[in-house]
N, C-alpha and C positions, 0 to 999 in steps of 0.2 A: 432475632430476625426483624429486619426493617419492614414497616407496613407498606403495602402496595398502595399507590395513589388511587386505585380503582376497586380493589378487593379489600374490604375492611375487616379486620379481626373483631371478635365480639366486644372487646373492651372499647374499641373505637366506636362501634355502633351504639353502645350504651352512652358514651360521652356525647355523641351527636344527638341522641334522643333526649338527653337531659339538658342540652345547650339551647340558647335562645334561637327562635326561628329566624329565617331570613328577614321577614318584616320587622321583627323586634330588633335585630342587629342594625337595620337601617334606621329605625327610630332612635336607637342609642347614638348613632352617628349624628343625626339631625338635632339631637339635644345639645350638641356642642355649640361653639361659636365660629365665626369666620365663614369663608366661602370654600367649600370642598371642590377640588378639581376632579372632574369625572371624565377620564378618557373613555371613548366609546369603543366597544368591541364589535366584531362581526363573525367570529367563530371561536371555538374553544381555545385555540392556540393564542389568538390575540388577547382573549380574556386572561389566560394564564400569565402572559407577559405583563399585563397591567397589574395583576396581583403581585407578581414577583418584583415589580418595580416599586412596590410599597404603597400603591393607591388603595384607599379603603373601600372603594366601590366602583362599579362600572355600569354602563348603559348599553344595551344591545340596540344599535342603530338600525332602524328599518331600511334607510337608504343604503347603508353599508352592507347589510345582509342581502338585500335584493341584488346589489352589484356583485358581491363576492360569490354568492350561491348560484345566481341565475344570469349574471351579466345583463340585467334588465333595469330599467329606471324605476324609481320609487313612485309609482303611479297606481298602486293597488293591484299590480300584476302577481305579486307573490301572495300565496294563500296563508290563511291562519294556520293550517296544518304544517306548512313548510316553516313558518316562523316558530311554531312550538317545537318542531323537531330540532331546529337550530338552537333554540333556547334551552332545551333540556341538556344538550351537549355542553353548552356554555356553563349552565348552572352546576353541572356535575364536575366540571373541570376546575372549579375554584371554590374557595370558602368565603370570599367576600360577597356582599349583597349585589344583586344584579337587578337593574331596572329594565323592564321589557317594553317594547313598542307594540301596543295593541291597536294602533291606527284608529279607525272609527268605531271599533268594537265589532266590526264585520257583520253589521245588520241592524235590526231594530233593538230596542232596549233588552228584550229577552236574549237576543244574541250577544249583546254586550255583557250581560250577566254571566252567560256561559263562558265567554272569552276570558273574563276575569278569573272565573273558577279554574279554567284550564291553565292559565298562566301561573296561578298559585300552585297547582299540582306539578307543574314543570319545575318549580323551585324558585320562581322570581320573588324578589322582595317588594317590588312595586310594578305597576303596569300603567302605561300612559294611554288615555282615551281622549280623542280629539273631536272637534265639532265640524270638520270638513264634510262635504258631501262625498258619497262614494261614486266612482273610485277617487281616492284621495291622491295627493301629490306632495312632494317635498315642499315645505313651507317657504323656502327661499327661491323657488322657481316661478312664483307668481300665482298665488291662490286667488281665484276669482269668486268663489262661492263657498259659503258655509250653510249648514242647516239652520232652520229657524230656532228661536229661543226655546220653544217648548220641547223640540226634539233634542236640542243640546242639553237641556236640563234633565230630560228623561234618561239620557245616556249616563250622565254622572250619577243620578239617583240610583239607577240599576247597578252601576259599578260599586257604589258605596254599600248597597245592600248585600251584594255578593261578598264584599270584604267582610262585613259584619257577621254574615251567616256562617262563615267558615274560618274566621281568623285569617283571612286571606291576605293577598298583597296590598300594600298601600296604593292609593289612587292618585296618580299624577294627572291632573285635569289640564288639558291644553286647549287654547283657542287660537284659531287662525283668522279671527274676525278683524284683526288690525289691517290685514291686506285686503280683505273682502269688503268690510263695512266701515272701517275707521277705528281709531284708538278708543273713543268713548264707548262704543259698543263692546269692544274687546274687554275693557276694564269692567263694564257691567257684568259681562259673562263670568269673568274670573271671580268677582265678588259673589255672584250667585252660586258658582261651583263650590266656593269655600263655605257658604252657608249650608249647602247640602252635605258637607262633611268631607270634601276632597282633602287629602293630606298635603299635597304639593300642587303648586300652581305654575303654569307655563304659558307666558305670552310669547307666541311665535312671531319673529321678525319685527320687533320694534326698530324704528329707523335711526334713532340717535340716542345719545346718553340722556337727554332730557326726557324722552319717552320711557326709558328704562327706569329712571328715578321716579317718575310719576307713578308708574305701575307699582313699585314696591311701597311708595308712600301712601297711595290711595287704597290699596287692597292689602290688608294685613294677611300675612301667611308666609309659608316657606316657598320662595320663588326660585325657579331654575332659569338660567340664561343659556341660550343655545348659540354657540360660537363656531363659525367656520370661515375660513379664508375665502374671500370673494362673495360672502353672503350679504344679506341686507342689514344685519345688525353689527354695530362696531365691536371689534374684538378688544375688550378692555382687560387690563391685568386683574387677576383675582383679588388683589387688595382693593382696587377701585370698585369692583363688583360688590365686595363686602360692605364698603362704605355706602353704596347705593341701596343695600338691603338684600342682596342675593345670597342664598345659602349654597347653591349648587351651580357650577360652571361646567356645562357639558361640551365636549369637543367631538361632534358626531363623525367627522370625516378625517381627522388628523392621521390616525393610523392607516386607514385605507389609502389616503392620498400619498403618504410616504412609501407605503408598500408598492403602489403602482410605479412611483418614480424609481424606486430601487430595482424593481423587476425589469423595467425598461432599460435601465443602465446595464444590468446584468446581461440582458439579451443582446445589447449592442456589443458587449465584450465577447460573448460567445460567437456572435456572427463574425467577429474579427478573428476568431480562432484562439481567443485567450480565455483562461479561467477567470471569472469575476473576482476582483480583489477584495471587495468589502463583504466578507462572509463571517459568520460565527463559525467556530471550528466544529468538527463532527462530534467531538466529545460533548460539547455544549448542547448541540441539537439532540443527541442521544439522551442526555439527562433531562432535557426539557420535556420530552414526550414520555419519559418514564421507562426507558429501556433498562436502565440499571436496576430499578426497583423490580421490574418484570423478571430479570435474570435471577435476582436474589430469591424471589418468591418461587420461581421454577426450580431452583436448586434445592430449596427447602422441601418441596414436594417430591422431587425425584431422588434425593439422597436417602438411602435406607436408614431408618432409625437405629440407633445403637441398641444392642441387646442388653437387657438388664441382667 
């Protein structure tokens, strides 16, 4: 009997319990070389497609989740409860590590600590904590204000302590100070975050390749580049990013943007009375969401056992 993708037999549970945790699987990936391409997901289905395409990890984009789940802008309108609900579904749908968007940590340092703990319980391999004021906004839409140094450092210290207290998710420390206060302040903050024990570093919205190179050169650590069409940061090839010192290249809106384009095209076709041409077939969709596995499992339960 083939295992169900959502109901695990005892042997599979034992295998999972004895396998490396999501944070450990991410650490193993980061121990390699080169720049890892990280397509960002926004729901369980997009995460599964990323895994099936062969990518070793994904990132749950806050912008994309707010857009797909609520059709709202990434300006702090989505709650931590909604993000965790979406994240649990994503982490349960795939076996690859998932990085989660923890925004500002949703409050003071004690709130940050609980946010990190909850992201770990949801199954995330890492959680991003940033230094914007609340409510935050997408870093490529013009960030005007970040919290002071003391509060920024307190957030990361609380996140790191939460990680260490429960073998929780890795900490991706992000600064938006480049847009609000300038590059020098942003680099100071990244270095301070690294000193506090942050596992990954994220300078949001560097303006050119020279700034990206300076970031990786002056602040040792594992750096993430955030790349989106029409954003403030140049979209460089992964090979060039690796040369500059980046280990992760995240594409937060690529899947969402092409999904919007494809759906608009399909709606135009339907409005004209035509079935949209560019579709995967029904058999593919059925297998993608686990219908075939469901039917096999149902048959196993409803078929009377043979008498001995």
